[in-house]
C-alpha positions in Angstrom: -32.4 24.3 59.0 -32.8 23.5 55.1 -32.1 26.3 52.7 -34.9 26.7 50.1 -33.8 26.5 46.5 -34.7 29.1 44.0 -36.2 28.3 40.6 -32.8 29.7 39.2 -30.8 27.2 41.0 -28.7 25.1 38.7 -28.3 22.2 41.5 -31.7 20.4 40.7 -31.8 16.8 40.6 -32.4 16.9 36.6 -29.2 19.1 36.0 -27.2 16.9 38.5 -27.7 13.9 36.1 -26.6 15.8 33.2 -23.3 17.4 34.8 -22.1 13.6 35.5 -18.9 12.6 34.0 -19.3 9.5 31.7 -16.8 7.3 30.2 -16.9 5.7 26.7 -16.0 2.2 25.6 -12.7 1.7 23.7 -13.4 1.7 20.0 -11.8 -0.6 17.8 -10.4 -3.9 18.4 -7.0 -5.0 20.1 -4.7 -7.3 18.1 -4.2 -10.5 19.4 -0.5 -11.3 20.9 1.7 -13.1 18.6 2.3 -16.8 19.1 5.0 -19.1 18.2 5.4 -22.9 18.2 4.0 -24.4 21.3 6.6 -27.4 21.6 9.8 -25.2 21.7 12.8 -25.8 24.0 15.7 -23.8 24.9 18.5 -23.7 22.0 21.1 -24.5 24.6 22.6 -27.9 24.6 21.3 -29.9 27.2 18.7 -27.6 28.3 15.2 -29.0 28.4 13.4 -25.8 29.4 10.0 -25.3 27.5 9.6 -21.8 26.1 6.4 -20.1 26.4 4.3 -19.7 23.0 4.5 -15.9 23.6 8.6 -15.7 24.1 10.1 -14.9 20.6 13.6 -15.8 21.8 15.6 -18.9 21.1 16.9 -19.3 24.5 15.5 -19.5 28.1 16.5 -16.7 30.8 19.0 -18.5 32.2 21.0 -19.2 28.8 20.2 -16.0 27.1 23.2 -14.0 26.1 23.8 -10.9 28.0 22.4 -7.8 26.2 22.9 -4.1 27.1 20.4 -1.6 26.1 21.7 1.9 24.5 20.5 4.4 26.7 21.5 7.6 24.9 23.8 8.7 22.3 24.4 7.2 18.9 25.9 4.0 17.9 29.4 4.4 17.2 30.9 1.7 14.6 33.8 -0.1 15.9 37.1 -0.1 14.1 
């Protein structure tokens, strides 16, 4: 059995449309990714691996020197 709605009921179809959550477009322009030379190869002697134009490094993954990130604390000068 349907329940009749009163005149003061806030659940009318007109009010439902007003209470809908709506998104907004992202304003502004996004920056284009930085590009490097297209015809670059790995800097290791004898390696012919072609590097991506978006790869800023000079070596391919196989020949890149090992880098360890600093996880916490401060850098203590050696010596």
